[in-house]
N, C-alpha and C positions, 0 to 999 in steps of 0.2 A: 518094271512092275507090270503085272498082268493087266491092270486096268488102263494102262497107258496104250495097250495094244488094240483097244476097242475100235472097230470099224476101219482098221488100217488098210484093208484091201477092198474097200467099198466099191471102187470102180476100177476096171481092169483094161480100160481103153482110153485113149486120149483124143479129144476132139478140138484141136487147136483151130481149125477152120471156123469153128463156131464161137470162138472167143474173139470178139471184135470191139473196137472202141465205140462209145455212144456217139450219135450224130446230133442229138437235140441241143439247141443253143439258146433256148428261151428261159424265162424265170424258173426258179427251182420248183420242183413238183413234190407232191405228197399223196401217198396212197394210205387210206385209212379204212379199217373195218372194226366194228364192235360185235361182229358176228350175229347181227340182228336178222340178216337175210342171206340166203344162199346166193342171191343175185349179186352180192359183192364180188363173187368169184366167177361170174358168167364169162364165158370165153377162155377160161383157164382150165387146166387139167385138175381133176379131183381124184386122188388115189383112194379107191374104195372097193378093191377086189376081195372077195370073201376068202380066197386062198391064203391071205395074209393073217388070218385068224384075228381080225380086228374089226371094229365098227366105229361109226361116228354119227353125230347128229347135232343140231342146235338145241341146247338144253337150258331149262331155267333152274336146274339143281344147284349149281355154284356159279354165281354171276358177280363180276366186278362192277359193271355198269349196264344200264339198260335192262332188257328182259331176258336175253339169252347170252350164253357163251358157247363156244365150240367145245363139245365133249367128244373124246375119243378113248376107246378102252380096248384091252386085250381080252379075247374070248377063251383062248387056250394056248398052251405052249406049242411051238412049231418044231422044236428039236429038243434033245436031251442036254445039249450044251450050246455054247455060243460060237463054235468054230466057224470061221469065215471062209475056210477052204476045207475040202473041195466044194462045199455048197455054202450058200449064204442065204439065210432064211429069216430076216428080220420081220417084225410086225410093222405094218404101214397102214395108216388111215389119216389122210390130211388133204386139205386144199393147197393148191399151189397159187402163186402170184407169178405171172409170166409177162413181164414188161415187153418182151419182144413182140407180143401179139397186140399191143396197144398202138394207138395212132402215132405217138412220138418215139416209140421204141424203147430200148433198154434205158434204165436209169443211170445217171452219172454218179460216180463216187468222187469224194466221200459222201456217205449216207449214214443216217442214224436210224436204226431199227429199234422200235419200242414194243414190247409185248408183256402182258401180264399172264402169269402162268400159275396154275394150281395143280401140283403133282401129288397124287395119291398112289404110291408104288413103293415096293420094297426091292432094292437091288442087292444081289448076293455076290460075295466072293466065291468064285467057282474053284474046283479042285486044281491042284498044281498042274500046269501045262495046258489049262483051259483058259479061255478068254472070259473075264468077269462080265456080269450083267452091265448093261449101259442104257441110257435113255438120251434121246437127242431132242432138244427144245427147238432149235432153229437151224435151217440149212440155207446157206446163201451161195449163189453160183454166178460166175461171169459167163457161163456157157449158155448160149441161146438155143442149143439143140436138145434133143431128148436124152442125150447121153449124160448130162450133168457131169461132165468129165472132170471139172475142177470145182471143188466145193470148199466152204469153210463152215464148220459146224460149231454149235455150243451144246456140249454134252455134259452129262453127269454120270459118275461111276460109284461103286459102293463106298468109296472113301468120303463121299458126301460133298465134294467140291465141284461146282460147275466150272467148265474150262473150254477153251477154244480147241478145236480138233482139225487136223489137216493143215498145220502151220509149221513152218512157212510154206512147205510144199505138200502136195497130196501125199498122204500116208505118213506124215511126220507129226510130232508133238514136241516142238522146241519153243521155249518161251523166253520173252524178255522179262515177264513177270507172271507168276502164277501163285495165287494165295494158298497158304497152308495153315492159316490162322483158324483155330477151332471155332472162334466166334463168327467166322464168315462162311461156315458150311451152309449149303442150301437148306432152307427151312421147308420141310414137307407139309402138306395138308393146310396150306394157307396161301393167300395170294401174294405173289412176289413179282416185282417189276424187273425185267431184264432189258438193258439197253446195250445195243451192240453198235459200235462205230466201225464201219467197214470202208477201207480204201483199197480198191483193186488197182491202184496205180502200177504201171508196168515196171517201174524201177524202185519206187519207194512205198510199196503197199504195206499196210499194217492193219490190225484189228485190235479193238479193246472191248472188254465186256464189263459192265457194272451190274451189280445185284443190289436192288433197292438203294441205288446211289453210291454204292462202294465199289471201287475198281477191284476186280478179282482175277482178270486174265488179260494179257497183252502180248502180242506176237507179231512178227513180220509176216507179210503175205506175198507170195510170188505166184506168177502164172496168170495174172489178169491184164486187162488192157484199158482200165479206167471205168468199166461199166459193170453194173449189177443187172444181170439179165432175169434171173429167176430166184424164187425162194419158196420154202414150204415150212409150215408150222402145224403142229398137231401131234399125232402119235407116229413115232419112229423109235423102235426099241429092239433089244436083243431077242434072239429066238427062243431061248430057254425060259423066258418069263411067262408065267401062266395066267397072270392077272395084273391089273393096274389100270389107272385112269388118269387122263390129263385133261384139264380145262384150259382154254385159251380165251383171252378177252382183250379188247382195246389195243388192237394192232395198228401200228403206224410205221411206214417206211418214208423217210423224208430226205431228199437231197439237201445237203448243207454245204456252206462255203468251206468250212474248216472244223477242226476239233474244238476250237473255242466256242463256236456256235452250238455245237453238239453239247458241250459241257454246260453251257448256260441252260439248255433245255432240260438236261438231266438234273442239274441243281434245283430247277423249278418244279421237279416232280413229274416231268413229261418224258 
């Protein structure tokens, strides 16, 4: 399927030396931001280059809680199609969370990522032989270097289903479970809660995604060493899109003991 090919050649190099185990041994940590202040991301990289034909700001237009949400939008198309070779021209406008730059270093996994999203965008099936439009809500990486050589994403394609990408290996989309139930398509233009359970264990890694409390995607994850180094949330989308907006609010990244703890939080609406 064309939509399963989205972003399969995102990264062309491998940075194994930057994928290392976490060293923190104290109580579980939690990172939270309701996007009320840019200072939540002080010390982290913010992707905001104008050549990506995208923009971002803290906005009161669509808010889940508080006064502001993170808003990012596309200003114009960057290409006539979404071919990822020989050039790769996605839209990018997002803050990163870089735990390797914090006092205690990268987060341990398993971890539960919670993010509220409001997506106002139309994704199109492209012509035969082209890669369909795609949008990426969440990128998680065990790589503590700038290469982001190993990633696990939560994306959506024109079929309307959110799904894990780069599982179990980089460039693959093979699932233990992936919803195809019509009633579980992603609802556009309303606030949706995404929960991602990520375990970058070196031998038994896996990820699950819940949409408003319903499990929609589950896959094995290889290539980690037990740690979550970096993440980004905001606008990351295919090149041919000429417009569209994403709002993010109430982000939380929490180290958890196991999936049972994560499930209790999800069932409680967290």
